[in-house]
Biopython code that builds the backbone (N, CA, C, O; Angstrom):
import numpy as np
from Bio.PDB.StructureBuilder import StructureBuilder

atoms = [
    (1, "MET", "N", (23.176, -33.534, 211.786)),
    (1, "MET", "CA", (24.369, -32.783, 211.473)),
    (1, "MET", "C", (25.523, -33.353, 212.293)),
    (1, "MET", "O", (25.388, -33.565, 213.498)),
    (2, "LYS", "N", (26.645, -33.597, 211.646)),
    (2, "LYS", "CA", (27.813, -34.155, 212.305)),
    (2, "LYS", "C", (28.926, -33.126, 212.322)),
    (2, "LYS", "O", (29.246, -32.536, 211.290)),
    (3, "VAL", "N", (29.521, -32.906, 213.498)),
    (3, "VAL", "CA", (30.647, -31.983, 213.637)),
    (3, "VAL", "C", (31.793, -32.734, 214.309)),
    (3, "VAL", "O", (31.594, -33.778, 214.928)),
    (4, "LEU", "N", (32.989, -32.182, 214.173)),
    (4, "LEU", "CA", (34.158, -32.730, 214.844)),
    (4, "LEU", "C", (34.592, -31.737, 215.906)),
    (4, "LEU", "O", (34.896, -30.586, 215.592)),
    (5, "LYS", "N", (34.624, -32.169, 217.157)),
    (5, "LYS", "CA", (35.016, -31.293, 218.269)),
    (5, "LYS", "C", (36.436, -31.641, 218.689)),
    (5, "LYS", "O", (36.733, -32.778, 219.056)),
    (6, "LEU", "N", (37.311, -30.635, 218.627)),
    (6, "LEU", "CA", (38.705, -30.787, 219.017)),
    (6, "LEU", "C", (38.890, -30.090, 220.355)),
    (6, "LEU", "O", (38.655, -28.887, 220.467)),
    (7, "VAL", "N", (39.304, -30.828, 221.356)),
    (7, "VAL", "CA", (39.450, -30.276, 222.701)),
    (7, "VAL", "C", (40.937, -30.090, 223.002)),
    (7, "VAL", "O", (41.747, -31.005, 222.857)),
    (8, "PHE", "N", (41.260, -28.872, 223.423)),
    (8, "PHE", "CA", (42.629, -28.509, 223.788)),
    (8, "PHE", "C", (42.625, -27.977, 225.212)),
    (8, "PHE", "O", (41.577, -27.600, 225.737)),
    (9, "THR", "N", (43.802, -27.946, 225.839)),
    (9, "THR", "CA", (43.966, -27.176, 227.057)),
    (9, "THR", "C", (44.839, -25.982, 226.715)),
    (9, "THR", "O", (45.722, -26.057, 225.862)),
    (10, "SER", "N", (44.572, -24.884, 227.397)),
    (10, "SER", "CA", (45.368, -23.677, 227.195)),
    (10, "SER", "C", (46.648, -23.797, 228.007)),
    (10, "SER", "O", (46.824, -24.751, 228.765)),
    (11, "ASP", "N", (47.540, -22.826, 227.847)),
    (11, "ASP", "CA", (48.774, -22.868, 228.629)),
    (11, "ASP", "C", (48.527, -22.575, 230.107)),
    (11, "ASP", "O", (49.450, -22.662, 230.916)),
    (12, "SER", "N", (47.286, -22.226, 230.468)),
    (12, "SER", "CA", (46.934, -22.084, 231.883)),
    (12, "SER", "C", (45.980, -23.212, 232.322)),
    (12, "SER", "O", (45.286, -23.093, 233.332)),
    (13, "SER", "N", (45.962, -24.299, 231.549)),
    (13, "SER", "CA", (45.216, -25.531, 231.854)),
    (13, "SER", "C", (43.694, -25.412, 231.786)),
    (13, "SER", "O", (42.988, -26.222, 232.386)),
    (14, "LYS", "N", (43.182, -24.420, 231.067)),
    (14, "LYS", "CA", (41.736, -24.318, 230.853)),
    (14, "LYS", "C", (41.369, -25.078, 229.583)),
    (14, "LYS", "O", (42.162, -25.146, 228.644)),
    (15, "LYS", "N", (40.164, -25.649, 229.556)),
    (15, "LYS", "CA", (39.682, -26.392, 228.389)),
    (15, "LYS", "C", (39.093, -25.456, 227.346)),
    (15, "LYS", "O", (38.346, -24.534, 227.676)),
    (16, "HIS", "N", (39.439, -25.703, 226.067)),
    (16, "HIS", "CA", (38.877, -24.941, 224.952)),
    (16, "HIS", "C", (38.560, -25.913, 223.824)),
    (16, "HIS", "O", (39.320, -26.844, 223.558)),
    (17, "THR", "N", (37.431, -25.683, 223.166)),
    (17, "THR", "CA", (36.986, -26.573, 222.091)),
    (17, "THR", "C", (36.925, -25.821, 220.774)),
    (17, "THR", "O", (36.395, -24.713, 220.691)),
    (18, "LEU", "N", (37.475, -26.442, 219.757)),
    (18, "LEU", "CA", (37.418, -25.933, 218.395)),
    (18, "LEU", "C", (36.503, -26.884, 217.627)),
    (18, "LEU", "O", (36.752, -28.089, 217.597)),
    (19, "THR", "N", (35.447, -26.355, 217.007)),
    (19, "THR", "CA", (34.463, -27.194, 216.315)),
    (19, "THR", "C", (34.595, -27.035, 214.806)),
    (19, "THR", "O", (34.572, -25.923, 214.279)),
    (20, "CYS", "N", (34.735, -28.167, 214.121)),
    (20, "CYS", "CA", (34.794, -28.196, 212.649)),
    (20, "CYS", "C", (33.403, -28.571, 212.147)),
    (20, "CYS", "O", (32.898, -29.655, 212.440)),
    (21, "ALA", "N", (32.793, -27.668, 211.391)),
    (21, "ALA", "CA", (31.397, -27.849, 210.984)),
    (21, "ALA", "C", (31.208, -28.897, 209.889)),
    (21, "ALA", "O", (30.173, -29.561, 209.853)),
    (22, "THR", "N", (32.174, -29.055, 209.008)),
    (22, "THR", "CA", (32.023, -30.021, 207.909)),
    (22, "THR", "C", (33.253, -30.924, 207.833)),
    (22, "THR", "O", (34.046, -30.816, 206.898)),
    (23, "PRO", "N", (33.412, -31.809, 208.806)),
    (23, "PRO", "CA", (34.604, -32.653, 208.830)),
    (23, "PRO", "C", (34.520, -33.821, 207.859)),
    (23, "PRO", "O", (33.434, -34.244, 207.462)),
    (24, "ASP", "N", (35.665, -34.325, 207.490)),
    (24, "ASP", "CA", (35.747, -35.545, 206.692)),
    (24, "ASP", "C", (35.500, -36.717, 207.640)),
    (24, "ASP", "O", (36.288, -36.912, 208.565)),
    (25, "PRO", "N", (34.448, -37.497, 207.451)),
    (25, "PRO", "CA", (34.137, -38.585, 208.380)),
    (25, "PRO", "C", (35.139, -39.742, 208.318)),
    (25, "PRO", "O", (35.090, -40.646, 209.153)),
    (26, "LEU", "N", (36.040, -39.720, 207.341)),
    (26, "LEU", "CA", (37.008, -40.804, 207.186)),
    (26, "LEU", "C", (38.368, -40.485, 207.790)),
    (26, "LEU", "O", (39.318, -41.244, 207.595)),
    (27, "LEU", "N", (38.482, -39.380, 208.518)),
    (27, "LEU", "CA", (39.751, -39.031, 209.152)),
    (27, "LEU", "C", (40.140, -40.089, 210.177)),
    (27, "LEU", "O", (39.294, -40.605, 210.908)),
    (28, "THR", "N", (41.423, -40.401, 210.218)),
    (28, "THR", "CA", (41.918, -41.351, 211.214)),
    (28, "THR", "C", (42.290, -40.603, 212.485)),
    (28, "THR", "O", (42.493, -39.389, 212.468)),
    (29, "ALA", "N", (42.375, -41.329, 213.570)),
    (29, "ALA", "CA", (42.778, -40.729, 214.844)),
    (29, "ALA", "C", (44.173, -40.117, 214.726)),
    (29, "ALA", "O", (44.434, -39.045, 215.272)),
    (30, "GLU", "N", (45.060, -40.795, 214.019)),
    (30, "GLU", "CA", (46.425, -40.299, 213.854)),
    (30, "GLU", "C", (46.449, -38.972, 213.101)),
    (30, "GLU", "O", (47.177, -38.054, 213.478)),
    (31, "LYS", "N", (45.658, -38.871, 212.045)),
    (31, "LYS", "CA", (45.613, -37.645, 211.240)),
    (31, "LYS", "C", (45.029, -36.487, 212.047)),
    (31, "LYS", "O", (45.543, -35.370, 211.989)),
    (32, "VAL", "N", (43.959, -36.747, 212.799)),
    (32, "VAL", "CA", (43.341, -35.703, 213.614)),
    (32, "VAL", "C", (44.338, -35.204, 214.659)),
    (32, "VAL", "O", (44.489, -33.997, 214.852)),
    (33, "LYS", "N", (45.018, -36.135, 215.334)),
    (33, "LYS", "CA", (45.992, -35.742, 216.352)),
    (33, "LYS", "C", (47.140, -34.943, 215.727)),
    (33, "LYS", "O", (47.591, -33.951, 216.298)),
    (34, "GLU", "N", (47.606, -35.373, 214.566)),
    (34, "GLU", "CA", (48.670, -34.665, 213.852)),
    (34, "GLU", "C", (48.245, -33.227, 213.532)),
    (34, "GLU", "O", (49.018, -32.290, 213.732)),
    (35, "GLU", "N", (47.025, -33.058, 213.038)),
    (35, "GLU", "CA", (46.524, -31.725, 212.702)),
    (35, "GLU", "C", (46.330, -30.862, 213.949)),
    (35, "GLU", "O", (46.563, -29.654, 213.917)),
    (36, "MET", "N", (45.899, -31.494, 215.051)),
    (36, "MET", "CA", (45.743, -30.750, 216.303)),
    (36, "MET", "C", (47.107, -30.250, 216.807)),
    (36, "MET", "O", (47.209, -29.147, 217.345)),
    (37, "GLU", "N", (48.135, -31.058, 216.630)),
    (37, "GLU", "CA", (49.498, -30.641, 217.009)),
    (37, "GLU", "C", (49.937, -29.436, 216.182)),
    (37, "GLU", "O", (50.568, -28.516, 216.704)),
    (38, "ILE", "N", (49.604, -29.442, 214.900)),
    (38, "ILE", "CA", (49.944, -28.313, 214.014)),
    (38, "ILE", "C", (49.232, -27.050, 214.485)),
    (38, "ILE", "O", (49.828, -25.974, 214.526)),
    (39, "ILE", "N", (47.958, -27.183, 214.840)),
    (39, "ILE", "CA", (47.198, -26.031, 215.346)),
    (39, "ILE", "C", (47.855, -25.492, 216.619)),
    (39, "ILE", "O", (48.023, -24.283, 216.777)),
    (40, "ALA", "N", (48.222, -26.400, 217.520)),
    (40, "ALA", "CA", (48.832, -25.977, 218.785)),
    (40, "ALA", "C", (50.165, -25.272, 218.545)),
    (40, "ALA", "O", (50.453, -24.262, 219.188)),
    (41, "GLN", "N", (50.971, -25.786, 217.638)),
    (41, "GLN", "CA", (52.286, -25.203, 217.365)),
    (41, "GLN", "C", (52.203, -23.880, 216.618)),
    (41, "GLN", "O", (53.166, -23.113, 216.607)),
    (42, "ALA", "N", (51.059, -23.604, 215.990)),
    (42, "ALA", "CA", (50.902, -22.366, 215.217)),
    (42, "ALA", "C", (50.591, -21.151, 216.089)),
    (42, "ALA", "O", (50.670, -20.016, 215.619)),
    (43, "HIS", "N", (50.235, -21.382, 217.365)),
    (43, "HIS", "CA", (49.909, -20.284, 218.286)),
    (43, "HIS", "C", (48.857, -19.356, 217.676)),
    (43, "HIS", "O", (49.019, -18.135, 217.684)),
    (44, "LEU", "N", (47.783, -19.939, 217.150)),
    (44, "LEU", "CA", (46.767, -19.180, 216.411)),
    (44, "LEU", "C", (45.913, -18.260, 217.273)),
    (44, "LEU", "O", (45.625, -17.130, 216.881)),
    (45, "CYS", "N", (45.515, -18.731, 218.425)),
    (45, "CYS", "CA", (44.560, -17.959, 219.228)),
    (45, "CYS", "C", (45.146, -17.592, 220.582)),
    (45, "CYS", "O", (45.454, -18.455, 221.404)),
    (46, "LEU", "N", (45.291, -16.298, 220.790)),
    (46, "LEU", "CA", (45.766, -15.783, 222.064)),
    (46, "LEU", "C", (44.690, -14.897, 222.669)),
    (46, "LEU", "O", (44.025, -14.142, 221.960)),
    (47, "ASP", "N", (44.523, -14.993, 223.987)),
    (47, "ASP", "CA", (43.574, -14.149, 224.699)),
    (47, "ASP", "C", (44.293, -13.582, 225.916)),
    (47, "ASP", "O", (44.563, -14.301, 226.878)),
    (48, "ASN", "N", (44.598, -12.302, 225.867)),
    (48, "ASN", "CA", (45.362, -11.653, 226.942)),
    (48, "ASN", "C", (46.652, -12.402, 227.257)),
    (48, "ASN", "O", (47.015, -12.578, 228.419)),
    (49, "GLY", "N", (47.332, -12.838, 226.208)),
    (49, "GLY", "CA", (48.601, -13.526, 226.369)),
    (49, "GLY", "C", (48.493, -15.019, 226.620)),
    (49, "GLY", "O", (49.507, -15.715, 226.644)),
    (50, "GLU", "N", (47.279, -15.521, 226.807)),
    (50, "GLU", "CA", (47.065, -16.952, 227.050)),
    (50, "GLU", "C", (46.879, -17.667, 225.715)),
    (50, "GLU", "O", (46.034, -17.276, 224.909)),
    (51, "GLN", "N", (47.673, -18.720, 225.482)),
    (51, "GLN", "CA", (47.509, -19.511, 224.266)),
    (51, "GLN", "C", (46.367, -20.493, 224.489)),
    (51, "GLN", "O", (46.471, -21.397, 225.319)),
    (52, "LEU", "N", (45.261, -20.311, 223.737)),
    (52, "LEU", "CA", (44.049, -21.094, 223.974)),
    (52, "LEU", "C", (44.174, -22.545, 223.521)),
    (52, "LEU", "O", (43.711, -23.446, 224.220)),
    (53, "TYR", "N", (44.785, -22.786, 222.376)),
    (53, "TYR", "CA", (44.925, -24.147, 221.845)),
    (53, "TYR", "C", (46.371, -24.593, 222.029)),
    (53, "TYR", "O", (47.128, -24.685, 221.062)),
    (54, "PHE", "N", (46.751, -24.870, 223.281)),
    (54, "PHE", "CA", (48.133, -25.141, 223.651)),
    (54, "PHE", "C", (48.492, -26.624, 223.537)),
    (54, "PHE", "O", (49.543, -26.973, 223.001)),
    (55, "LYS", "N", (47.604, -27.502, 224.049)),
    (55, "LYS", "CA", (47.900, -28.934, 224.060)),
    (55, "LYS", "C", (46.659, -29.736, 223.689)),
    (55, "LYS", "O", (45.625, -29.604, 224.344)),
    (56, "PRO", "N", (46.744, -30.573, 222.641)),
    (56, "PRO", "CA", (45.602, -31.404, 222.260)),
    (56, "PRO", "C", (45.233, -32.380, 223.375)),
    (56, "PRO", "O", (46.105, -33.000, 223.982)),
    (57, "GLN", "N", (43.924, -32.510, 223.639)),
    (57, "GLN", "CA", (43.437, -33.417, 224.672)),
    (57, "GLN", "C", (42.585, -34.553, 224.112)),
    (57, "GLN", "O", (42.770, -35.713, 224.478)),
    (58, "SER", "N", (41.641, -34.210, 223.214)),
    (58, "SER", "CA", (40.764, -35.240, 222.663)),
    (58, "SER", "C", (40.061, -34.706, 221.426)),
    (58, "SER", "O", (40.071, -33.507, 221.147)),
    (59, "ALA", "N", (39.453, -35.629, 220.695)),
    (59, "ALA", "CA", (38.657, -35.266, 219.522)),
    (59, "ALA", "C", (37.511, -36.263, 219.418)),
    (59, "ALA", "O", (37.670, -37.450, 219.703)),
    (60, "LYS", "N", (36.348, -35.753, 219.002)),
    (60, "LYS", "CA", (35.205, -36.654, 218.844)),
    (60, "LYS", "C", (34.229, -36.081, 217.827)),
    (60, "LYS", "O", (34.084, -34.868, 217.677)),
    (61, "TYR", "N", (33.569, -37.000, 217.138)),
    (61, "TYR", "CA", (32.472, -36.607, 216.268)),
    (61, "TYR", "C", (31.226, -36.496, 217.131)),
    (61, "TYR", "O", (30.973, -37.348, 217.982)),
    (62, "VAL", "N", (30.448, -35.440, 216.906)),
    (62, "VAL", "CA", (29.191, -35.253, 217.626)),
    (62, "VAL", "C", (28.094, -35.101, 216.580)),
    (62, "VAL", "O", (28.177, -34.259, 215.686)),
    (63, "GLU", "N", (27.080, -35.924, 216.710)),
    (63, "GLU", "CA", (25.973, -35.899, 215.754)),
    (63, "GLU", "C", (24.723, -35.385, 216.452)),
    (63, "GLU", "O", (24.339, -35.889, 217.507)),
    (64, "THR", "N", (24.093, -34.382, 215.859)),
    (64, "THR", "CA", (22.879, -33.793, 216.405)),
    (64, "THR", "C", (21.695, -34.229, 215.549)),
    (64, "THR", "O", (21.733, -34.144, 214.322)),
    (65, "VAL", "N", (20.663, -34.688, 216.208)),
    (65, "VAL", "CA", (19.448, -35.102, 215.513)),
    (65, "VAL", "C", (18.371, -34.066, 215.800)),
    (65, "VAL", "O", (18.055, -33.787, 216.957)),
    (66, "GLU", "N", (17.811, -33.500, 214.739)),
    (66, "GLU", "CA", (16.721, -32.543, 214.885)),
    (66, "GLU", "C", (15.405, -33.246, 214.589)),
    (66, "GLU", "O", (15.273, -33.965, 213.598)),
    (67, "THR", "N", (14.442, -33.024, 215.463)),
    (67, "THR", "CA", (13.115, -33.592, 215.271)),
    (67, "THR", "C", (12.106, -32.456, 215.244)),
    (67, "THR", "O", (11.969, -31.720, 216.220)),
    (68, "THR", "N", (11.405, -32.313, 214.137)),
    (68, "THR", "CA", (10.415, -31.263, 213.992)),
    (68, "THR", "C", (9.192, -31.584, 214.833)),
    (68, "THR", "O", (8.643, -32.684, 214.762)),
    (69, "VAL", "N", (8.778, -30.619, 215.621)),
    (69, "VAL", "CA", (7.572, -30.789, 216.450)),
    (69, "VAL", "C", (6.361, -30.354, 215.640)),
    (69, "VAL", "O", (5.338, -31.038, 215.621)),
    (70, "PHE", "N", (6.485, -29.200, 214.963)),
    (70, "PHE", "CA", (5.426, -28.762, 214.063)),
    (70, "PHE", "C", (5.998, -27.711, 213.114)),
    (70, "PHE", "O", (7.042, -27.117, 213.382)),
    (71, "THR", "N", (5.303, -27.495, 212.012)),
    (71, "THR", "CA", (5.653, -26.430, 211.074)),
    (71, "THR", "C", (4.412, -25.635, 210.782)),
    (71, "THR", "O", (3.301, -26.163, 210.816)),
    (72, "ALA", "N", (4.597, -24.368, 210.496)),
    (72, "ALA", "CA", (3.448, -23.491, 210.223)),
    (72, "ALA", "C", (3.165, -23.454, 208.736)),
    (72, "ALA", "O", (2.237, -22.773, 208.300)),
]
sb = StructureBuilder()
sb.init_structure("model")
sb.init_model(0)
sb.init_chain("A")
sb.init_seg("    ")
for serial, (resi, resn, name, xyz) in enumerate(atoms, 1):
    if name == "N":
        sb.init_residue(resn, " ", resi, " ")
    sb.init_atom(name, np.array(xyz, "f"), 0.0, 1.0, " ", f" {name:<3s}", serial, name[0])
structure = sb.get_structure()
């Protein structure tokens, strides 16, 4: 399973990650950064007045490999 992890810092400099479960694997770095800027400017997530997705920091695809040990 492949996900896209978008890492932001909050307006109090804490790290927060937004995970996209079904990302387009052909996204360019420029497009991802552009979309992260839009998310940050939208002020979508606030927690006690803290803007969680304040400044884009990084983005990466993460692939998880599942290996079955046994099935019943």
